[in-house]
Kinemage of the C-alpha trace (Angstrom):
@kinemage 1
@onewidth
@group {chain A} dominant
@subgroup {mainchain}
@vectorlist {calphas} color= white
{ca unk a 1} P 40.002 -9.722 -22.380
{ca unk a 2} L 42.578 -7.715 -24.306
{ca unk a 3} L 39.930 -5.237 -25.390
{ca unk a 4} L 38.539 -4.935 -21.869
{ca unk a 5} L 41.981 -4.381 -20.344
{ca unk a 6} L 43.010 -1.878 -23.043
{ca unk a 7} L 39.710 -0.044 -22.775
{ca unk a 8} L 39.982 0.117 -18.984
{ca unk a 9} L 43.563 1.418 -19.166
{ca unk a 10} L 42.677 3.948 -21.877
{ca unk a 11} L 39.667 5.292 -19.985
{ca unk a 12} L 41.712 5.646 -16.791
{ca unk a 13} L 44.508 7.505 -18.624
{ca unk a 14} L 42.025 9.704 -20.462
{ca unk a 15} L 40.212 10.663 -17.281
{ca unk a 16} L 43.516 11.422 -15.540
{ca unk a 17} L 44.712 13.613 -18.429
{ca unk a 18} L 41.423 15.497 -18.646
{ca unk a 19} L 41.470 16.111 -14.893
{ca unk a 20} L 45.064 17.450 -15.049
{ca unk a 21} L 44.312 19.738 -18.013
{ca unk a 22} L 41.161 21.041 -16.342
{ca unk a 23} L 43.058 21.652 -13.110
{ca unk a 24} L 45.784 23.556 -15.013
{ca unk a 25} L 43.167 25.674 -16.789
{ca unk a 26} L 41.423 26.564 -13.531
{ca unk a 27} L 44.749 27.307 -11.773
{ca unk a 28} L 45.965 29.539 -14.610
{ca unk a 29} L 42.712 31.482 -14.719
{ca unk a 30} L 42.777 31.984 -10.968
{ca unk a 31} L 46.441 33.137 -11.123
{ca unk a 32} L 45.738 35.479 -14.033
{ca unk a 33} L 42.735 37.012 -12.249
{ca unk a 34} L 44.830 37.611 -9.142
{ca unk a 35} L 47.635 39.218 -11.216
{ca unk a 36} L 45.234 41.475 -13.112
{ca unk a 37} L 43.497 42.457 -9.863
{ca unk a 38} L 46.832 43.515 -8.319
{ca unk a 39} L 47.802 45.484 -11.424
{ca unk a 40} L 44.389 47.196 -11.507
{ca unk a 41} L 44.618 48.195 -7.858
{ca unk a 42} L 48.162 49.565 -8.227
{ca unk a 43} L 47.368 51.482 -11.423
{ca unk a 44} L 44.138 52.808 -9.925
{ca unk a 45} L 45.918 53.952 -6.784
{ca unk a 46} L 48.511 55.781 -8.878
{ca unk a 47} L 45.744 57.476 -10.924
{ca unk a 48} L 43.861 59.069 -8.007
{ca unk a 49} L 45.689 62.402 -8.419
{ca unk a 50} L 45.051 62.517 -12.178
{ca unk a 51} L 41.327 61.878 -11.598
{ca unk a 52} L 41.178 64.428 -8.790
{ca unk a 53} L 42.803 67.182 -10.861
{ca unk a 54} L 41.190 66.064 -14.113
{ca unk a 55} L 44.507 65.343 -15.840
{ca unk a 56} L 43.909 62.632 -18.495
{ca unk a 57} L 47.478 62.809 -19.773
{ca unk a 58} L 48.908 61.646 -16.449
{ca unk a 59} L 46.311 58.904 -16.281
{ca unk a 60} L 47.255 57.810 -19.816
{ca unk a 61} L 50.895 57.600 -18.769
{ca unk a 62} L 49.931 55.497 -15.800
{ca unk a 63} L 48.042 53.072 -18.078
{ca unk a 64} L 50.995 52.974 -20.473
{ca unk a 65} L 52.975 51.138 -17.766
{ca unk a 66} L 50.724 48.096 -18.514
{ca unk a 67} L 52.464 47.611 -21.866
{ca unk a 68} L 55.063 45.603 -19.953
{ca unk a 69} L 52.434 42.797 -19.765
{ca unk a 70} L 51.998 41.463 -23.327
{ca unk a 71} L 48.776 39.647 -22.392
{ca unk a 72} L 46.893 42.888 -21.555
{ca unk a 73} L 44.772 43.868 -24.562
{ca unk a 74} L 43.413 47.163 -23.289
{ca unk a 75} L 42.715 49.143 -20.110
{ca unk a 76} L 40.459 52.135 -19.374
{ca unk a 77} L 39.893 54.494 -16.462
{ca unk a 78} L 36.336 55.718 -15.994
{ca unk a 79} L 35.086 58.652 -14.027
{ca unk a 80} L 32.530 58.357 -11.304
{ca unk a 81} L 29.859 59.048 -13.907
{ca unk a 82} L 31.122 56.175 -16.123
{ca unk a 83} L 32.786 58.235 -18.838
{ca unk a 84} L 36.133 57.093 -20.264
{ca unk a 85} L 38.866 59.233 -18.660
{ca unk a 86} L 41.945 57.528 -20.133
{ca unk a 87} L 42.580 54.440 -22.339
{ca unk a 88} L 45.411 52.045 -23.115
{ca unk a 89} L 45.503 49.805 -26.225
{ca unk a 90} L 48.036 47.113 -26.961
{ca unk a 91} L 50.000 47.819 -30.109
{ca unk a 92} L 48.063 46.762 -33.157
{ca unk a 93} L 44.746 46.568 -31.289
{ca unk a 94} L 41.675 48.551 -32.203
{ca unk a 95} L 39.195 50.026 -29.803
{ca unk a 96} L 36.381 47.572 -29.198
{ca unk a 97} L 33.573 47.616 -26.682
{ca unk a 98} L 34.165 45.781 -23.442
{ca unk a 99} L 31.359 44.190 -21.491
{ca unk a 100} L 32.452 44.777 -17.925
{ca unk a 101} L 31.007 42.807 -15.006
{ca unk a 102} L 27.865 44.340 -13.548
{ca unk a 103} L 29.822 45.006 -10.337
{ca unk a 104} L 33.384 45.205 -9.223
{ca unk a 105} L 35.097 41.887 -9.874
{ca unk a 106} L 35.922 39.882 -12.965
{ca unk a 107} L 34.291 38.007 -15.845
{ca unk a 108} L 35.729 35.228 -18.012
{ca unk a 109} L 34.798 34.821 -21.678
{ca unk a 110} L 35.953 32.276 -24.232
{ca unk a 111} L 39.113 34.267 -25.207
{ca unk a 112} L 39.503 36.983 -22.567
{ca unk a 113} L 39.291 37.941 -18.894
{ca unk a 114} L 38.028 41.339 -17.731
{ca unk a 115} L 38.836 42.728 -14.238
{ca unk a 116} L 37.132 45.805 -12.785
{ca unk a 117} L 38.394 47.547 -9.626
{ca unk a 118} L 37.249 50.800 -7.980
{ca unk a 119} L 39.607 53.792 -7.571
{ca unk a 120} L 39.322 54.915 -3.918
{ca unk a 121} L 40.326 58.291 -2.443
{ca unk a 122} L 39.735 58.969 1.267
{ca unk a 123} L 37.508 55.879 1.323
{ca unk a 124} L 35.307 57.344 -1.434
{ca unk a 125} L 35.126 55.890 -4.952
{ca unk a 126} L 36.131 58.479 -7.530
{ca unk a 127} L 36.219 56.168 -10.562
{ca unk a 128} L 36.892 52.657 -11.824
{ca unk a 129} L 39.670 50.930 -13.736
{ca unk a 130} L 39.007 48.113 -16.236
{ca unk a 131} L 41.708 45.764 -17.575
{ca unk a 132} L 41.131 43.154 -20.307
{ca unk a 133} L 43.612 40.301 -20.874
{ca unk a 134} L 43.638 37.644 -23.587
{ca unk a 135} L 44.075 33.868 -22.963
{ca unk a 136} L 46.639 33.054 -25.629
{ca unk a 137} L 49.115 31.861 -23.050
{ca unk a 138} L 46.445 29.590 -21.502
{ca unk a 139} L 45.571 28.180 -24.926
{ca unk a 140} L 49.209 27.550 -25.617
{ca unk a 141} L 49.621 25.709 -22.333
{ca unk a 142} L 46.479 23.658 -22.996
{ca unk a 143} L 47.774 22.701 -26.437
{ca unk a 144} L 51.093 21.679 -24.959
{ca unk a 145} L 49.484 19.626 -22.183
{ca unk a 146} L 47.175 17.997 -24.716
{ca unk a 147} L 50.090 16.946 -26.852
{ca unk a 148} L 51.862 15.548 -23.797
{ca unk a 149} L 48.696 13.681 -22.799
{ca unk a 150} L 48.324 12.173 -26.296
{ca unk a 151} L 51.942 11.010 -26.230
{ca unk a 152} L 51.590 9.550 -22.736
{ca unk a 153} L 48.216 7.972 -23.628
{ca unk a 154} L 49.590 6.309 -26.766
{ca unk a 155} L 52.750 5.125 -25.049
{ca unk a 156} L 50.860 3.753 -22.068
{ca unk a 157} L 48.412 1.852 -24.310
{ca unk a 158} L 51.289 0.385 -26.280
{ca unk a 159} L 53.098 -0.729 -23.113
{ca unk a 160} L 49.832 -2.159 -21.741
{ca unk a 161} L 49.282 -4.054 -24.981
{ca unk a 162} L 52.750 -5.565 -24.836
{ca unk a 163} L 52.325 -6.605 -21.207
{ca unk a 164} L 48.799 -8.007 -21.752
{ca unk a 165} L 49.842 -9.947 -24.833
{ca unk a 166} L 52.434 -11.752 -22.719
{ca unk a 167} L 50.191 -12.233 -19.694
{ca unk a 168} L 47.009 -13.304 -21.481
{ca unk a 169} L 48.327 -16.807 -22.146
{ca unk a 170} L 48.303 -17.563 -18.454
{ca unk a 171} L 44.638 -16.475 -18.283
{ca unk a 172} L 43.155 -17.483 -21.615
{ca unk a 173} L 44.822 -20.877 -22.087
{ca unk a 174} L 42.816 -22.556 -19.269
{ca unk a 175} L 39.681 -20.817 -20.527
{ca unk a 176} L 40.271 -21.916 -24.124
{ca unk a 177} L 40.885 -25.454 -22.926
{ca unk a 178} L 37.625 -25.322 -20.956
{ca unk a 179} L 35.791 -23.954 -24.013
{ca unk a 180} L 37.189 -26.764 -26.150
{ca unk a 181} L 35.994 -29.375 -23.648
{ca unk a 182} L 32.555 -27.722 -23.560
{ca unk a 183} L 32.397 -27.800 -27.368
{ca unk a 184} L 33.249 -31.510 -27.404
{ca unk a 185} L 30.553 -32.227 -24.834
{ca unk a 186} L 27.895 -30.165 -26.634
{ca unk a 187} L 28.697 -31.486 -30.118
{ca unk a 188} L 29.360 -35.156 -29.388
{ca unk a 189} L 27.552 -35.639 -26.099
{ca unk a 190} L 30.682 -37.266 -24.673
{ca unk a 191} L 30.662 -36.702 -20.913
{ca unk a 192} L 33.845 -38.713 -20.370
{ca unk a 193} L 36.190 -35.845 -21.397
{ca unk a 194} L 37.769 -33.708 -18.678
{ca unk a 195} L 39.228 -30.188 -18.523
{ca unk a 196} L 42.850 -29.625 -17.369
{ca unk a 197} L 43.413 -27.706 -14.153
{ca unk a 198} L 46.428 -25.457 -15.058
{ca unk a 199} L 46.844 -23.624 -11.784
{ca unk a 200} L 45.527 -23.738 -8.255
{ca unk a 201} L 43.500 -20.541 -8.628
{ca unk a 202} L 39.970 -19.477 -9.585
{ca unk a 203} L 40.315 -20.892 -13.115
{ca unk a 204} L 41.641 -24.156 -11.667
{ca unk a 205} L 38.646 -24.281 -9.315
{ca unk a 206} L 36.363 -23.601 -12.290
{ca unk a 207} L 37.891 -26.462 -14.283
{ca unk a 208} L 37.638 -28.793 -11.293
{ca unk a 209} L 33.992 -27.825 -10.725
{ca unk a 210} L 33.276 -28.368 -14.432
{ca unk a 211} L 34.837 -31.826 -14.252
{ca unk a 212} L 32.723 -32.686 -11.195
{ca unk a 213} L 29.643 -31.482 -13.050
{ca unk a 214} L 30.531 -33.755 -15.987
{ca unk a 215} L 30.874 -36.696 -13.575
{ca unk a 216} L 27.436 -36.008 -12.115
{ca unk a 217} L 25.892 -35.522 -15.566
{ca unk a 218} L 27.422 -38.794 -16.774
{ca unk a 219} L 26.042 -40.561 -13.700
{ca unk a 220} L 22.619 -38.982 -14.166
{ca unk a 221} L 22.720 -39.881 -17.861
{ca unk a 222} L 23.333 -43.528 -17.016
{ca unk a 223} L 20.521 -43.469 -14.465
{ca unk a 224} L 18.200 -41.809 -16.974
{ca unk a 225} L 19.004 -44.484 -19.525
{ca unk a 226} L 18.065 -47.169 -17.011
{ca unk a 227} L 14.887 -45.299 -16.089
{ca unk a 228} L 14.061 -44.821 -19.764
{ca unk a 229} L 14.280 -48.532 -20.412
{ca unk a 230} L 12.196 -49.272 -17.343
{ca unk a 231} L 9.719 -46.598 -18.392
{ca unk a 232} L 9.390 -48.102 -21.857
{ca unk a 233} L 8.565 -51.448 -20.301
{ca unk a 234} L 6.113 -49.816 -17.877
{ca unk a 235} L 4.472 -47.803 -20.671
{ca unk a 236} L 4.104 -50.911 -22.793
{ca unk a 237} L 2.529 -52.767 -19.880
{ca unk a 238} L 0.246 -49.872 -18.958
{ca unk a 239} L -0.710 -49.393 -22.609
{ca unk a 240} L -1.880 -52.986 -22.769
{ca unk a 241} L -3.786 -52.502 -19.505
{ca unk a 242} L -5.325 -49.286 -20.803
{ca unk a 243} L -6.342 -50.996 -23.988
{ca unk a 244} L -8.111 -53.701 -21.963
{ca unk a 245} L -9.644 -51.055 -19.693
{ca unk a 246} L -10.748 -49.065 -22.740
{ca unk a 247} L -12.467 -52.095 -24.214
{ca unk a 248} L -14.130 -52.756 -20.871
{ca unk a 249} L -15.154 -49.093 -20.651
{ca unk a 250} L -16.600 -49.210 -24.153
{ca unk a 251} L -18.646 -52.251 -23.208
{ca unk a 252} L -19.788 -50.532 -20.010
{ca unk a 253} L -20.685 -47.383 -21.963
{ca unk a 254} L -22.754 -49.431 -24.382
{ca unk a 255} L -24.476 -51.199 -21.499
{ca unk a 256} L -24.990 -47.895 -19.704
{ca unk a 257} L -26.462 -46.352 -22.837
{ca unk a 258} L -28.825 -49.274 -23.128
{ca unk a 259} L -29.705 -48.945 -19.444
{ca unk a 260} L -30.325 -45.187 -19.864
{ca unk a 261} L -32.539 -45.819 -22.877
{ca unk a 262} L -34.417 -48.481 -20.923
{ca unk a 263} L -34.619 -46.123 -17.928
{ca unk a 264} L -35.999 -43.347 -20.121
{ca unk a 265} L -38.539 -45.788 -21.527
{ca unk a 266} L -39.485 -46.928 -18.022
{ca unk a 267} L -39.639 -43.272 -16.904
{ca unk a 268} L -42.009 -42.439 -19.729
{ca unk a 269} L -44.103 -45.489 -18.924
{ca unk a 270} L -44.075 -44.518 -15.245
{ca unk a 271} L -45.257 -40.994 -16.094
{ca unk a 272} L -48.024 -42.453 -18.225
{ca unk a 273} L -48.988 -44.874 -15.450
{ca unk a 274} L -48.881 -42.044 -12.929
{ca unk a 275} L -51.156 -39.926 -15.101
{ca unk a 276} L -53.455 -42.910 -15.594
{ca unk a 277} L -53.497 -43.535 -11.822
{ca unk a 278} L -54.383 -39.906 -11.163
{ca unk a 279} L -57.141 -40.056 -13.758
{ca unk a 280} L -58.252 -43.453 -12.455
{ca unk a 281} L -58.345 -42.189 -8.864
{ca unk a 282} L -60.370 -39.202 -9.932
{ca unk a 283} L -62.773 -41.279 -12.032
{ca unk a 284} L -63.164 -44.007 -9.387
{ca unk a 285} L -63.743 -41.467 -6.672
{ca unk a 286} L -66.219 -39.610 -8.862
{ca unk a 287} L -68.016 -42.741 -10.032
{ca unk a 288} L -68.202 -44.270 -6.539
{ca unk a 289} L -69.868 -41.177 -5.161
{ca unk a 290} L -73.009 -41.575 -7.325
{ca unk a 291} L -74.021 -45.042 -5.986
{ca unk a 292} L -73.156 -43.925 -2.444
{ca unk a 293} L -75.521 -41.005 -2.796
{ca unk a 294} L -78.203 -43.414 -4.018
{ca unk a 295} L -77.577 -45.802 -1.121
{ca unk a 296} L -77.740 -42.963 1.371
{ca unk a 297} L -80.891 -41.576 -0.238
{ca unk a 298} L -82.694 -44.936 -0.409
{ca unk a 299} L -81.677 -45.689 3.205
{ca unk a 300} L -83.268 -42.404 4.260
{ca unk a 301} L -86.375 -43.227 2.225
{ca unk a 302} L -86.514 -46.687 3.813
{ca unk a 303} L -86.251 -45.148 7.298
{ca unk a 304} L -89.114 -42.754 6.530
{ca unk a 305} L -91.153 -45.564 5.052
{ca unk a 306} L -90.709 -47.666 8.183
{ca unk a 307} L -91.782 -44.757 10.348
{ca unk a 308} L -94.865 -44.228 8.174
{ca unk a 309} L -95.714 -47.944 8.004
{ca unk a 310} L -95.279 -48.693 11.708
{ca unk a 311} L -98.728 -47.264 12.826
{ca unk a 312} L -100.454 -49.329 10.168
{ca unk a 313} L -98.553 -52.444 11.119
{ca unk a 314} L -99.359 -51.809 14.767
{ca unk a 315} L -103.060 -52.211 13.972
{ca unk a 316} L -102.512 -55.494 12.186
{ca unk a 317} L -100.429 -56.958 14.986
{ca unk a 318} L -103.512 -57.652 17.039
{ca unk a 319} L -103.991 -60.894 15.110
{ca unk a 320} L -100.595 -62.199 16.217
{ca unk a 321} L -99.692 -63.784 19.452
{ca unk a 322} L -97.943 -61.747 22.107
{ca unk a 323} L -94.538 -63.216 21.410
{ca unk a 324} L -94.825 -62.661 17.678
{ca unk a 325} L -95.970 -59.074 18.235
{ca unk a 326} L -92.894 -58.361 20.352
{ca unk a 327} L -90.615 -59.848 17.686
{ca unk a 328} L -92.192 -57.675 14.943
{ca unk a 329} L -92.038 -54.569 17.099
{ca unk a 330} L -88.354 -55.231 17.965
{ca unk a 331} L -87.499 -55.754 14.316
{ca unk a 332} L -89.312 -52.625 13.185
{ca unk a 333} L -88.298 -50.332 16.043
{ca unk a 334} L -84.726 -51.479 16.774
{ca unk a 335} L -83.145 -53.830 14.219
{ca unk a 336} L -84.205 -51.987 11.062
{ca unk a 337} L -83.334 -48.434 12.336
{ca unk a 338} L -80.021 -49.703 13.677
{ca unk a 339} L -79.172 -51.336 10.348
{ca unk a 340} L -80.191 -48.184 8.483
{ca unk a 341} L -77.947 -46.162 10.862
{ca unk a 342} L -75.021 -48.489 10.132
{ca unk a 343} L -75.670 -48.063 6.396
{ca unk a 344} L -75.769 -44.269 6.745
{ca unk a 345} L -72.576 -44.065 8.843
{ca unk a 346} L -70.766 -46.409 6.443
{ca unk a 347} L -71.893 -44.294 3.502
{ca unk a 348} L -70.622 -41.146 5.277
{ca unk a 349} L -67.344 -42.885 6.063
{ca unk a 350} L -66.991 -44.001 2.432
{ca unk a 351} L -67.793 -40.470 1.218
{ca unk a 352} L -65.104 -39.032 3.490
{ca unk a 353} L -62.564 -41.524 2.157
{ca unk a 354} L -63.509 -40.690 -1.425
{ca unk a 355} L -63.099 -36.993 -0.676
{ca unk a 356} L -59.665 -37.722 0.809
{ca unk a 357} L -58.639 -39.616 -2.340
{ca unk a 358} L -59.886 -36.736 -4.478
{ca unk a 359} L -57.963 -34.271 -2.311
{ca unk a 360} L -54.766 -36.324 -2.651
{ca unk a 361} L -55.251 -36.540 -6.418
{ca unk a 362} L -55.814 -32.773 -6.534
{ca unk a 363} L -52.598 -32.159 -4.574
{ca unk a 364} L -50.638 -34.150 -7.137
{ca unk a 365} L -52.143 -32.206 -10.063
{ca unk a 366} L -52.390 -28.664 -8.691
{ca unk a 367} L -50.065 -26.072 -10.216
{ca unk a 368} L -47.455 -24.747 -7.829
{ca unk a 369} L -46.932 -20.969 -7.635
{ca unk a 370} L -43.625 -19.997 -6.030
{ca unk a 371} L -43.356 -16.851 -3.940
{ca unk a 372} L -41.431 -15.559 -0.943
{ca unk a 373} L -43.360 -16.661 2.166
{ca unk a 374} L -42.806 -15.660 5.800
{ca unk a 375} L -42.957 -18.915 7.779
{ca unk a 376} L -43.653 -17.041 11.034
{ca unk a 377} L -46.846 -15.543 9.579
{ca unk a 378} L -48.064 -18.977 8.404
{ca unk a 379} L -47.393 -20.616 11.796
{ca unk a 380} L -49.094 -17.828 13.759
{ca unk a 381} L -52.144 -17.975 11.474
{ca unk a 382} L -52.519 -21.744 11.948
{ca unk a 383} L -52.015 -21.489 15.710
{ca unk a 384} L -54.742 -18.816 15.814
{ca unk a 385} L -57.163 -21.217 14.100
{ca unk a 386} L -56.254 -23.931 16.673
{ca unk a 387} L -56.512 -21.615 19.671
{ca unk a 388} L -59.672 -23.251 21.045
{ca unk a 389} L -58.134 -26.756 21.035
{ca unk a 390} L -54.883 -25.390 22.482
{ca unk a 391} L -56.687 -23.685 25.349
{ca unk a 392} L -58.799 -26.781 26.083
{ca unk a 393} L -55.684 -28.971 26.392
{ca unk a 394} L -53.536 -26.310 28.163
{ca unk a 395} L -50.910 -26.445 25.435
{ca unk a 396} L -47.760 -24.303 25.593
{ca unk a 397} L -46.485 -23.402 22.101
{ca unk a 398} L -42.926 -22.164 21.574
{ca unk a 399} L -42.103 -20.641 18.173
{ca unk a 400} L -38.441 -19.998 17.375
{ca unk a 401} L -36.990 -17.620 14.817
{ca unk a 402} L -38.394 -18.671 11.443
{ca unk a 403} L -37.013 -17.502 8.060
{ca unk a 404} L -38.551 -16.455 4.776
{ca unk a 405} L -38.441 -19.133 2.069
{ca unk a 406} L -39.502 -19.454 -1.565
{ca unk a 407} L -42.398 -21.924 -1.774
{ca unk a 408} L -46.053 -22.259 -2.678
{ca unk a 409} L -47.946 -20.546 0.135
{ca unk a 410} L -50.970 -22.893 0.071
{ca unk a 411} L -48.721 -25.948 0.098
{ca unk a 412} L -46.749 -24.632 3.091
{ca unk a 413} L -50.014 -23.922 4.932
{ca unk a 414} L -51.171 -27.503 4.329
{ca unk a 415} L -47.819 -28.980 5.443
{ca unk a 416} L -47.558 -26.998 8.682
{ca unk a 417} L -51.330 -27.173 9.304
{ca unk a 418} L -51.455 -30.986 9.142
{ca unk a 419} L -48.373 -31.383 11.343
{ca unk a 420} L -49.634 -28.950 13.995
{ca unk a 421} L -53.140 -30.491 13.864
{ca unk a 422} L -51.667 -33.974 14.432
{ca unk a 423} L -49.486 -32.635 17.254
{ca unk a 424} L -52.599 -31.276 19.016
{ca unk a 425} L -54.722 -34.392 18.345
{ca unk a 426} L -52.233 -36.868 19.770
{ca unk a 427} L -51.240 -35.005 22.931
{ca unk a 428} L -51.299 -37.057 26.124
{ca unk a 429} L -54.380 -36.107 28.208
{ca unk a 430} L -52.618 -36.863 31.511
{ca unk a 431} L -50.058 -34.020 31.229
{ca unk a 432} L -49.965 -30.418 29.909
{ca unk a 433} L -49.144 -30.260 26.235
{ca unk a 434} L -46.019 -28.681 24.812
{ca unk a 435} L -45.335 -27.938 21.111
{ca unk a 436} L -42.159 -26.407 19.686
{ca unk a 437} L -41.700 -25.003 16.168
{ca unk a 438} L -38.157 -24.251 14.960
{ca unk a 439} L -36.286 -23.830 11.674
{ca unk a 440} L -32.655 -24.309 10.661
{ca unk a 441} L -31.219 -22.792 7.494
{ca unk a 442} L -28.727 -24.975 5.640
{ca unk a 443} L -26.540 -24.437 2.580
{ca unk a 444} L -29.048 -26.023 0.198
{ca unk a 445} L -32.370 -25.404 1.931
{ca unk a 446} L -34.327 -25.013 5.172
{ca unk a 447} L -35.392 -27.627 7.751
{ca unk a 448} L -38.625 -27.093 9.722
{ca unk a 449} L -38.954 -29.047 12.997
{ca unk a 450} L -42.261 -29.509 14.848
{ca unk a 451} L -41.939 -31.338 18.184
{ca unk a 452} L -44.541 -32.332 20.794
{ca unk a 453} L -44.676 -34.218 24.088
{ca unk a 454} L -47.651 -36.327 23.020
{ca unk a 455} L -48.337 -40.047 23.082
{ca unk a 456} L -45.614 -40.926 20.567
{ca unk a 457} L -45.599 -43.659 17.937
{ca unk a 458} L -44.837 -47.308 18.552
{ca unk a 459} L -41.676 -48.623 16.806
{ca unk a 460} L -43.755 -51.119 14.830
{ca unk a 461} L -45.914 -48.316 13.393
{ca unk a 462} L -43.063 -45.965 12.366
{ca unk a 463} L -42.930 -47.381 8.829
{ca unk a 464} L -46.657 -46.848 8.316
{ca unk a 465} L -47.154 -43.244 9.481
{ca unk a 466} L -47.030 -41.847 5.931
{ca unk a 467} L -49.261 -44.532 4.339
{ca unk a 468} L -52.824 -43.881 3.159
{ca unk a 469} L -55.656 -44.325 5.680
{ca unk a 470} L -53.235 -45.055 8.529
{ca unk a 471} L -54.023 -43.607 11.948
{ca unk a 472} L -52.487 -43.959 15.356
{ca unk a 473} L -54.006 -46.426 17.761
{ca unk a 474} L -56.142 -43.700 19.368
{ca unk a 475} L -59.871 -44.345 19.273
{ca unk a 476} L -60.635 -40.911 20.752
{ca unk a 477} L -59.313 -39.052 17.691
{ca unk a 478} L -61.150 -38.474 14.428
{ca unk a 479} L -59.870 -38.412 10.859
{ca unk a 480} L -59.256 -40.512 7.781
{ca unk a 481} L -55.503 -41.025 8.215
{ca unk a 482} L -54.645 -38.902 5.160
{ca unk a 483} L -52.890 -35.904 6.750
{ca unk a 484} L -49.325 -37.238 6.708
{ca unk a 485} L -49.876 -38.691 3.217
{ca unk a 486} L -50.832 -35.171 2.079
{ca unk a 487} L -47.694 -33.737 3.738
{ca unk a 488} L -45.388 -36.334 2.189
{ca unk a 489} L -46.889 -35.756 -1.289
{ca unk a 490} L -46.462 -31.993 -1.017
{ca unk a 491} L -42.908 -32.212 0.324
{ca unk a 492} L -41.900 -34.544 -2.503
{ca unk a 493} L -43.273 -32.117 -5.093
{ca unk a 494} L -40.657 -29.592 -3.923
{ca unk a 495} L -37.846 -32.169 -3.976
{ca unk a 496} L -37.708 -32.271 -0.186
{ca unk a 497} L -37.990 -34.971 2.438
{ca unk a 498} L -39.846 -35.571 5.716
{ca unk a 499} L -38.569 -37.620 8.637
{ca unk a 500} L -40.174 -38.735 11.880
{ca unk a 501} L -38.573 -39.424 15.260
{ca unk a 502} L -40.759 -40.645 18.098
{ca unk a 503} L -40.555 -42.268 21.545
{ca unk a 504} L -43.795 -43.711 22.961
{ca unk a 505} L -44.905 -41.768 25.996
{ca unk a 506} L -42.314 -39.010 25.401
{ca unk a 507} L -43.228 -37.265 22.148
{ca unk a 508} L -42.751 -36.985 18.395
{ca unk a 509} L -40.650 -34.750 16.144
{ca unk a 510} L -41.304 -34.236 12.423
{ca unk a 511} L -38.457 -32.727 10.368
{ca unk a 512} L -39.326 -31.274 6.943
{ca unk a 513} L -36.477 -30.290 4.615
{ca unk a 514} L -37.405 -27.832 1.837
{ca unk a 515} L -34.586 -27.324 -0.711
{ca unk a 516} L -33.927 -23.931 -2.261
{ca unk a 517} L -36.378 -23.410 -5.124
{ca unk a 518} L -35.394 -21.752 -8.419
{ca unk a 519} L -37.699 -18.770 -8.525
{ca unk a 520} L -38.282 -17.116 -11.903
{ca unk a 521} L -41.608 -15.450 -11.250
{ca unk a 522} L -43.379 -18.068 -13.367
{ca unk a 523} L -45.590 -20.974 -12.394
{ca unk a 524} L -43.828 -24.114 -11.211
{ca unk a 525} L -45.349 -27.490 -11.930
C-alpha cells in the first residue's frame, strides 16, 4: 500500500511538472517568435530607403541596432533576387549558413529560431529580412524549472511518506489481523477463530463477512462429517449388496454361457435337421413320383384292356342268364371305368401335391439375388396376366403409389402374384369385386397391403391360412392350398413378416413387411 500510494503521488507530481515545463517552453517560444517578428518588421521598414537607393552601409547600420538584443545571433537583409544586401553578426560569431523557412514565417530548430519577414514598399516586396535567435535563455529557464520540479517532487514524496507511514496503521492493522486469521484457518483447519472488526467501515464489513463465512464453513464441515459417516455406512452396506449381486451375476453369466452353448448346439442340430428335411422332402417327392407314374400308366393300360376285351366278353355272355349278363355289363362298362377314373384323378392329385412340395423345397433352397425392384412394375405385370379373370368378375383394382425396394425380383413376383391370385379366387360372386394395393414406407422397411372385398375367412380358420395344403371352404375354387405357405416361406427368408386381417362377408387384408436389405451387389442366401 505504501508503494502504491507513493507511486501514485510520484506519477501525479511528475506529470504535473512535465506539463508545466512543457507549457513554459511553448509560451517562451511563442513570445520569442512574436518579439523577433516585431523586430524584423521594424528593421525591415527602416531599411526600405537603403534598399531603394542601394545603400548597404545604411542597411548595415539599421541591422546594428539589433545588438541591443543579446539573444540575436545574426540578421541579414536580402534583395528581391535573394542576394545578401547587408548582414549583422553578434560579437564573436562567425558567418554560418542559415536555413530559412521556405516562405515568410518562422522555423524552430533544436538550438535556434529563425524569423523571415518581407520588406514592403508601396505594397510591393523589395526584399526580405532574416533574424536568427538562440535559445540559451529558454534552456536556462528549463534547467531552473527542472531543478525546482526535482526539489518539489522529492519534498512532496518525503511528506507523503511521512503521512502514509502514520496513516497506514489504521488501514493495514485490520488487514494484517484478517491475514493472520486466514493463516490460522488454512494451516490448522480451525474454523472457530474469528477476525476483529476494528472500525465500522469497508474493512469492518470485510471482517464481519469473513466471520460469517467461517460460521457457515464450520456448520457445513459438521454436516459433511455427519454425511461422511452416513456415507461410509451406506457404502459398506452397498458394497456387501454389490458383492452378493456380483456373485449372483457370475452365476447367471455361467448359466447364460451354458444356455448359449446349448442354444448354439441346438441351432446347429436344427440346421442339420432342416437340411435333412429339405433333402428328405426332395427325395420323398422324387421317389413317390415313380410309383405314381406306374400306377397311372397301368391304370391306362387296364382301361384300354377292358375296352379291347369287352367285345370278346360280349360274345361269351350269351351263355349267361339275362340278369347275370346285365351284372357283367354294368361291371365292365360302369364300375371298372369309374374306378379307373378315380385312380387316375387321385394319381393326378397326388402328383400335384408332390410338385407343390418340390416347389416349396426349391423356394427354401434357391439362392436369393438382391436388386432394386420397382413394385409398381411388378404389380402391373401380374394384373395384366390376371386381366381375363378380372374382367369376368368385374373387378375394380386400385393401385396406390408404390416405392422401389431392394429384394429378389422373382421372390417379390411370387409373393404379390399369390396374394393377388387368392384375392381374385375368393371374391364374392354376388357383388362386384374390389382390390386395393398400397405400400407404406417405414424407418426399417416397407409394408405392402393387398385388400379385397371377398368372402373373408372364418375366425376359426385364421390360424390355419398359412399351413400346408389348407384351402378356404370354397368348393368352386381350385388349387392345392400351397400359395400362402409359399408366401410365408419367402417373406421369412427376407426377415419379414406377413399378417392377415379378415371379416367374413366383408373382405380380407394381407400385410407384408419387408425389412431393408443390405445390398452389396453379391448373392444373398
